[in-house]
C-alpha positions in Angstrom: 63.5 -2.7 -66.3 64.1 1.2 -66.6 61.9 3.7 -65.2 62.2 7.4 -66.1 62.6 9.9 -63.4 59.9 11.9 -64.5 57.6 8.8 -63.8 59.1 7.9 -60.7 58.8 11.7 -59.2 55.1 11.5 -60.4 54.6 8.4 -58.4 56.6 9.8 -55.3 54.3 13.1 -55.0 51.1 10.7 -55.6 52.1 8.7 -52.5 53.1 12.0 -50.5 49.5 13.3 -51.5 47.7 10.2 -50.3 50.0 10.3 -47.0 49.0 14.0 -46.2 45.1 13.0 -46.8 45.3 10.2 -44.4 47.3 12.3 -41.8 44.6 15.3 -42.2 41.9 12.6 -41.7 43.3 11.1 -38.6 43.9 14.6 -37.2 40.2 15.7 -37.5 39.3 12.7 -35.4 39.0 13.6 -31.7 41.8 12.1 -29.7 40.7 10.4 -26.3 42.9 11.1 -23.4 43.1 9.5 -19.8 41.1 11.9 -17.2 41.6 9.9 -14.1 43.6 6.7 -13.0 41.7 4.4 -10.6 44.3 1.6 -9.1 45.2 -0.1 -12.2 42.4 1.0 -14.5 41.4 4.4 -16.0 38.7 6.7 -16.8 38.9 8.2 -20.1 37.6 11.8 -20.9 35.4 10.3 -23.7 34.0 7.6 -21.1 33.2 10.5 -18.6 31.4 12.6 -21.2 29.1 9.8 -22.4 28.5 8.7 -18.9 27.5 12.4 -18.2 25.3 12.4 -21.2 23.6 9.3 -19.9 22.7 10.4 -16.6 21.5 14.0 -17.8 18.9 11.7 -19.9 18.2 9.9 -17.1 17.3 12.9 -14.7 15.5 14.6 -17.7 13.2 11.6 -17.8 12.6 11.1 -14.2 13.0 15.3 -12.7 13.6 17.4 -15.4 16.3 19.4 -17.0 20.0 19.7 -15.3 20.7 23.5 -13.8 24.2 22.7 -12.6 26.6 20.7 -15.2 29.6 21.0 -13.0 27.6 19.3 -10.0 26.4 16.7 -12.2 29.9 16.1 -13.7 31.4 15.8 -10.2 28.8 13.5 -8.9 29.2 11.2 -12.0 33.0 11.2 -11.7 32.7 10.3 -8.3 30.1 7.6 -8.9 32.5 6.3 -11.8 35.1 6.1 -9.5 33.2 4.4 -6.9 31.8 1.8 -9.4 35.5 1.0 -11.0 36.6 0.3 -7.4 33.6 -2.4 -6.8 34.1 -3.6 -10.3 37.8 -4.2 -9.7 36.8 -6.0 -6.3 34.2 -8.2 -8.2 37.1 -9.1 -10.8 39.1 -10.3 -7.8 36.4 -12.5 -6.6 35.6 -13.8 -10.1 32.0 -12.1 -10.2 30.7 -12.2 -13.7 27.2 -11.8 -15.2 26.1 -14.1 -18.3 24.4 -13.0 -21.2 21.4 -15.0 -20.1 21.2 -13.2 -16.8 21.7 -10.0 -18.3 18.7 -10.5 -20.9 16.2 -11.7 -18.2 16.9 -9.0 -16.1 16.5 -6.3 -19.1 13.3 -8.3 -20.3 12.0 -8.0 -16.4 12.8 -4.3 -17.0 11.0 -4.0 -19.9 7.7 -5.8 -18.8 7.7 -3.7 -15.4 7.4 -0.6 -17.6 4.8 -2.6 -19.9 7.2 -2.4 -23.0 8.3 -5.4 -25.2 12.1 -5.5 -25.5 12.1 -3.8 -29.2 9.9 -0.8 -27.4 12.5 -0.4 -24.8 15.2 -0.1 -27.4 13.4 2.3 -29.4 12.4 4.2 -26.4 16.1 4.4 -25.0 17.2 5.4 -28.9 14.8 8.2 -28.9 16.1 9.5 -25.6 19.7 9.4 -27.0 20.7 6.3 -25.0 22.6 3.8 -27.2 21.5 0.4 -26.3 24.5 -1.4 -26.2 25.7 1.1 -23.5 22.5 0.7 -21.7 23.6 -3.2 -21.8 26.9 -2.4 -20.5 25.5 -0.2 -17.7 22.8 -3.0 -16.6 25.5 -5.4 -16.6 27.7 -3.5 -14.4 25.0 -2.7 -12.0 24.3 -6.2 -11.6 28.0 -7.4 -11.0 28.2 -4.3 -8.5 24.7 -5.6 -6.8 26.8 -8.9 -6.6 29.8 -7.9 -5.0 27.7 -5.7 -2.6 26.0 -9.1 -1.5 29.1 -11.1 -0.9 31.2 -8.4 0.7 28.3 -6.8 2.8 24.9 -8.3 2.8 25.9 -11.9 3.1 27.8 -11.1 6.3 25.1 -9.1 8.2 23.4 -11.5 10.6 20.5 -10.7 13.2 20.0 -12.5 16.4 16.9 -13.4 18.2 18.0 -11.2 21.0 18.3 -8.4 18.6 14.7 -9.0 17.3 13.2 -9.3 21.0 14.9 -6.1 22.0 13.5 -4.2 19.2 10.2 -5.4 19.7 10.0 -4.7 23.3 11.7 -1.3 22.8 8.8 -0.2 20.1 6.1 -2.1 22.1 4.0 1.2 22.2 4.9 2.7 19.3 3.4 2.1 15.5 6.4 3.1 13.8 6.8 -0.6 12.3 3.6 0.2 10.5 4.4 3.4 9.2 5.9 4.0 5.7 8.0 6.9 5.0 9.2 8.4 1.6 12.6 10.4 2.2 14.9 12.5 0.2 18.7 12.5 1.5 21.7 14.5 1.1 24.9 13.3 3.0 28.1 15.5 3.2 30.4 13.0 4.0 33.5 13.2 6.3 36.8 10.8 6.1 37.1 7.6 8.0 40.0 9.1 10.3 38.5 12.7 10.4 40.1 15.1 12.6 38.3 17.7 14.4 39.0 20.4 11.4 37.4 18.0 8.9 34.4 17.2 10.8 33.8 21.0 11.6 34.2 21.8 7.5 31.7 19.3 6.9 29.5 20.3 9.6 29.8 23.9 8.1 28.9 22.8 4.3 25.9 20.8 5.7 24.6 24.1 7.5 25.1 26.0 4.4 23.2 23.3 2.3 20.3 23.5 4.8 20.3 27.0 4.7 20.0 27.1 0.8 17.2 24.4 1.0 15.5 26.7 3.7 15.5 29.7 1.2 13.7 27.6 -1.3 16.7 25.6 -3.2 15.0 22.6 -4.9 16.2 19.6 -2.7 16.9 17.0 -5.8 18.7 19.5 -7.9 21.0 20.2 -4.6 21.4 16.5 -3.8 22.7 16.1 -7.5 24.9 18.7 -7.1 26.4 18.4 -3.6 25.4 14.9 -1.8 27.8 12.2 -1.3 25.2 9.7 -0.6 25.3 6.9 -3.1 21.6 7.9 -4.2 22.7 11.2 -5.1 22.2 10.9 -8.8 18.5 10.2 -8.1 18.1 13.6 -6.5 18.8 11.7 -2.9 15.7 9.7 -3.3 15.4 6.9 -0.9 12.3 5.9 -2.1 9.7 4.6 0.5 10.5 2.4 3.3 9.0 1.2 6.5 10.0 3.3 9.7 11.9 -0.1 11.1 14.1 -0.2 8.0 15.6 3.3 8.8 18.7 4.3 10.9 17.2 5.3 14.5 18.8 8.9 14.1 16.8 9.3 10.8 13.9 8.5 12.7 14.4 10.9 15.4 15.1 13.7 12.8 11.9 13.2 11.0 9.5 12.6 14.4 8.3 16.1 14.3 8.2 16.8 10.4 5.4 17.3 8.3 5.2 16.2 4.8 7.3 18.5 2.7 9.6 19.6 5.6 13.1 19.4 5.9 15.4 18.3 8.8 18.4 20.0 10.2 21.9 18.4 9.8 22.2 15.2 12.0 25.4 13.5 12.3 26.7 10.0 12.1 29.9 8.1 11.7 29.8 8.7 7.9 29.1 12.2 7.9 26.2 14.9 8.1 22.5 13.9 6.7 19.9 16.1 5.6 16.3 14.7 5.1 13.1 15.8 3.5 9.8 14.2 4.4 8.3 13.5 1.0 5.3 11.5 2.2 4.4 9.1 4.9 1.5 6.4 5.2 0.7 4.3 8.3 0.0 0.9 7.0 -2.2 -1.8 8.5 -2.4 -5.5 6.6 -6.0 -6.5 7.4 -7.1 -9.8 5.9 -10.2 -12.0 6.0 -9.4 -15.0 7.9 -11.6 -18.0 7.8 -11.9 -21.0 10.5 -13.1 -24.0 9.0 -13.3 -27.7 9.3 -13.3 -30.5 6.9 -13.2 -34.3 6.1 -10.9 -35.7 3.6 -11.5 -38.9 1.7 -8.4 -40.1 -0.3 -8.8 -41.9 -3.9 -6.8 -44.7 -4.4 -6.6 -48.4 -5.7 -9.3 -49.4 -3.3 -11.1 -46.3 -3.3 -12.6 -44.6 -6.5 -13.7 -41.2 -7.1 -17.5 -42.4 -7.0 -17.0 -44.3 -3.8 -15.2 -41.1 -2.1 -17.9 -38.8 -3.2 -20.8 -41.3 -1.8 -19.1 -41.5 1.3 -18.8 -38.2 1.7 -22.3 -37.6 0.9 -23.5 -40.2 3.3 -21.7 -38.4 6.0 -22.9 -35.2 4.9 -26.3 -36.3 5.6 -25.5 -37.6 9.1 -24.3 -34.0 9.9 -27.6 -32.7 8.6 -29.4 -35.0 10.9 -27.2 -33.6 14.1 -24.3 -36.0 14.2 -20.9 -35.0 15.5 -18.4 -33.4 13.0 -15.5 -33.8 15.3 -16.4 -37.6 15.7 -16.8 -38.3 11.9 -13.6 -36.4 11.2 -11.8 -38.7 13.6 -13.3 -41.6 12.2 -13.0 -41.4 8.7 -10.7 -38.2 7.5 -7.7 -39.0 5.9 -5.9 -35.7 6.6 -3.4 -36.5 9.2 -3.1 -32.9 10.4 -6.5 -32.2 11.3 -8.1 -35.8 11.8 -7.2 -35.8 15.6 -8.8 -32.1 16.1 -12.1 -33.1 14.6 -11.1 -31.8 11.2 -10.4 -28.3 12.8 -8.0 -26.4 10.1 -7.8 -23.1 12.8 -7.5 -19.8 11.2 -6.5 -19.6 7.6 -5.1 -16.6 5.8 -6.0 -16.1 2.2 -3.7 -18.3 0.0 -3.1 -20.8 2.5 -5.0 -23.7 0.9 -4.9 -25.2 -2.8 -7.5 -22.9 -5.1 -10.0 -25.7 -5.6 -10.4 -25.9 -1.7 -10.4 -22.1 -1.2 -12.9 -21.4 -3.8 -15.4 -23.7 -2.1 -14.4 -22.1 1.7 -15.1 -18.7 0.4 -18.3 -19.3 -1.3 -19.8 -20.9 2.2 -21.9 -18.9 4.6 -20.9 -19.2 8.4 -22.3 -22.7 9.5 -23.1 -24.1 5.9 -21.9 -27.5 5.0 -20.2 -28.0 1.5 -21.6 -30.4 -1.0 -18.6 -33.0 -1.8 -15.9 -31.5 -4.0 -12.4 -32.5 -5.3 -8.7 -31.0 -4.8 -5.8 -32.4 -5.7 -5.7 -34.5 -2.5 -8.8 -36.1 -2.6 -12.5 -35.3 -1.8 -13.7 -33.0 1.0 -16.9 -31.9 2.8 -16.1 -28.6 4.1 -17.7 -26.4 7.1 -17.0 -22.7 7.8 -17.3 -21.8 11.6 -16.1 -18.1 11.4 -14.5 -15.3 10.0 -12.8 -12.3 10.9 -11.0 -9.4 10.0 -7.2 -9.6 11.2 -4.5 -7.5 11.2 -1.3 -9.6 10.1 0.9 -6.9 11.5 1.0 -8.1 14.9 1.4 -11.8 13.9 4.0 -11.2 11.2 5.9 -8.7 13.5 9.0 -10.8 14.2 9.6 -11.5 10.6 9.0 -8.3 9.4 11.2 -6.9 12.1 14.3 -9.3 11.5 14.1 -8.4 8.0 14.0 -4.8 8.6 17.1 -4.9 11.1 18.9 -6.6 8.4 18.0 -4.0 5.5 19.2 -1.5 8.1 22.5 -3.1 9.0 23.1 -3.7 5.2 22.3 0.0 4.5 24.7 1.0 7.3 27.6 -1.3 6.5 27.4 -0.9 2.7 28.0 3.0 3.6 31.0 2.3 5.3 32.4 -0.4 3.3 32.3 2.2 0.3 33.5 4.8 2.0 36.8 2.2 3.0 37.3 1.1 -0.5 37.2 4.4 -1.9 39.6 5.7 0.5 41.7 2.9 0.2 41.9 3.3 -3.7 44.6 4.8 -5.5 43.2 7.9 -7.5 45.0 9.9 -9.8 43.4 13.2 -11.4 45.4 13.3 -14.8 43.1 15.6 -16.1 43.7 18.8 -13.2 40.5 20.3 -13.7 38.5 17.3 -12.5 40.1 17.3 -8.9 37.8 17.9 -6.4 38.5 21.3 -4.5 40.2 20.6 -1.1 
């Protein structure tokens, strides 16, 4: 088949034009590039910019505009590096979060904010947060929680001796009943810090303290300079019971009034500056009821009518002066109270099933109930006493144990995060992102 030279030339020119158009289109697309290498993974420039925008929106929603974008960039990048290292640890351990668990977590988040899932999605979209990005970030946060639990929390133990020592050492104080809302800035020191490293960090902490004394906003400064894990939340540690806080934190805030800021205090991980945002002494007063009862169970030999009739007769005898303890010992089918004359001891709210508790709460002291039914059978009940009781003392040991566990987890987590961060290979391909020495 013969093709003319002119026709072939026009065809080649057309092809060249199409190629040039496509090349121009490709050139117009922004090219992503590697910003930081973290072990065998990377953080790209686009990922960094997207994450900065994500946290910028989060901060704007919670505490206003961001005044220092360079400080925010530094914090976000460090957070991304730390998260990458933790996600790599999780991958080595085979930790994954399935879609069902993720959906359940996001549904719970929506409900906590009195929203439907669609409303949450719409709200995020209005604030410029992509829902797919939000889901992935949430998945990563769940994975990180799991790896922290396995590597740190599950390894923390508390002995009975530690609990006893804590109670004895705080026997004359009320710190266990006090809650503190703290803001925190940490200036970290390396794991094997030299005297020069410590001196440099101490000077930086003093400079930060001076800025705060001159009126610098604590949360904004925390976002810019803090090495603490809560930096992007403005250093907000939330509300914690006193016995959940490190001893040095308690000493640092002991003389502070709400709104005051502590001088820097040193720990193994760095220098800490604390702001007392709030304080509240808590008691746990509940109304306890001391009651006794007689239980008649229904079975193949005892119908509901027969059980009710038996209790009605016993109630009549009690009104005529019969001894409750003797009748309970003879007739009651409750093995836990039968040998105690039907005595149930002091009961806290919620200790008994609702049907039983409703009747108990409706009675005056000394009053006998009519026969009534619960899931265990038929009862008559008498309230002997009521009192207001502070459960803080009764629950002290369990609370102390949980508080010591939480404190240990916080301390061990800080050290573990610093260790895996120091051990990670981090190369700043984009030299402008490298922290100042």
